[in-house]
Residue, then its C-alpha position, 0 to 999 in steps of 0.5 A: m857043923s861049920n867052924f866059921v862064926r859070922i860077926h855082925e857089927v852093930g856099934p855104929r847104929d845100935g851102939l851110937q843111938n844111945e849115946p847122949g852127946v852129938i857125934s859128928v858124921t866125920d867121926k861116925v864115918a871114920l869108925i865105919d871105915t876102920l871097921s870096914s878094913s877089919g875083915l868084917h862082912d856086916i856093919e850096921v851103920g845107921s837107921f832111917v827113923s824119926p830124928k825126933w825119937v832117935p836124934q843120933m841117927a838123923d844124919t844117916d843119909r850123910v853117913l851113907a854118902e861119905l863112908t868109903p865102901a869096902k869090897g865084901v862088906r854089906y852095910a845095914v840100915l834099920i828101917p821101921n816103915m815105908r817112910g824110912w824105906e823112901a828115905f833110904q832109897s833117896a840116900r843109897v849110893p849106887g854100887v854099894s852092898y846094902e842090907i835092911a834090918v826090920f825090928i819087932s818085939a817078943s813083948e807086947g809091953f815093949s812093942q807099945a813103948n818102943l813102937n807105939c803099937s802091938i806086935a801084930e801092927s808092927v809086922e803090918r808096918l814092915v810088910p810093904v818094906v820087906r816086899a819092896s826091898e831088893v836088898p837082903v833083909r834081916g829081922y830083929v826080935s827084941c826082949v827074947t828072955d826079959c822085958p823091962f816092962e813085963g818081966a820074963v818073956a815066955p819062949e813061946a812068945v819068942v817063937r810067935a814073934v819069929g814066926l811072924l817075921r819069917d812068914v813075911m820072908p824067910m829072913q835071918i833073925s837076930l834074937g835080942d836079949t835087950i836088957g841083958k838079963g838073960t842067963p844061960d838057962t833062960v837062953r837055952r830054953m828060948l833057943g830050944a823052942v825057937l830051933e824047933r821052928v827055925p834052923a840054927s843057920d838062920l839065927a843070930g844071937h844079940f846079947h847085952n852085957t848089962g848083967g855080965r852074962a853075954l859071953a856065957n850066953i854066946e857060948v850057949g848059942l854056939e853049943m846049940g849050933l848058932r854061928a852068927f852073933d852081933g857085937a858093938v865095938g867098944g861095948l857101945g850103947g843100947c836101946p833108948y826105949a829099954p830102961g837099964a839096957p846100955g852095954n851091947v857085948a863088945t865085939e872085941a870080947v866076942l872075938e876073943l871068946v870065939h877065937g879062944l874056942g877054936f872058931e874062925t871069923g876072918v876078922d883082925i882083932a887088932a883092927i877091932r881093938q883100934a876101932a874100939k879105942m875110937a868108939r870109946a872116945m866118942r862117949 
């Protein structure tokens, strides 16, 4: 089994989207450029969603125009529908490596609160986006252990959600403990169910540290074969539609854990710590 762990940095999007103050394009770009020099290969830099609902992401087109692309780095943007896809097409810079992220929930209650539609309807919205894309696609499934509206989420519901996305395209799926209530036991049960359908190489773990268990949950993922995890530098943010869900696990903490366990990442933790100082200053 591989000893290399791939870190997906989500701070500039999933982290900053929940910050209350206005953050300048200059500051966002400085953070992204610092992260680009750290050895990371995947950085999520923004989203093309309605600025009415997520105002912090309203300037993603300017961020794409002003960041300095680094060799070997793929810049990801979240796209919820064809309107977002068209905005991305207008904003993308030739020659830059991109990835698009699409999102659904394992919980009907969260889907209604976040997307104002059912899980099945959310997938229908994404089908034309995925089919139109000529860049890599990554899927996110939220609320994989607990939902802020419905409580505990059954592993079978996560398997169904993962299957809906993978039926559209055999993409990598990031499994999100959106409100940080997952425990090693619930994460193990969820992963055990999902791994019966999807190989570990096509999965990633996305944990919030709200309950202080994110690193323990990552260890479970490692034990079960996962080799990709999301982190937000400085522990930034969370989902604005998940009450009580601030606090993505900090990228620097993930690096300390996996390096301490003997895994390789190719990421310079000193550069990430510098980026973490920048990120915390944006709060």
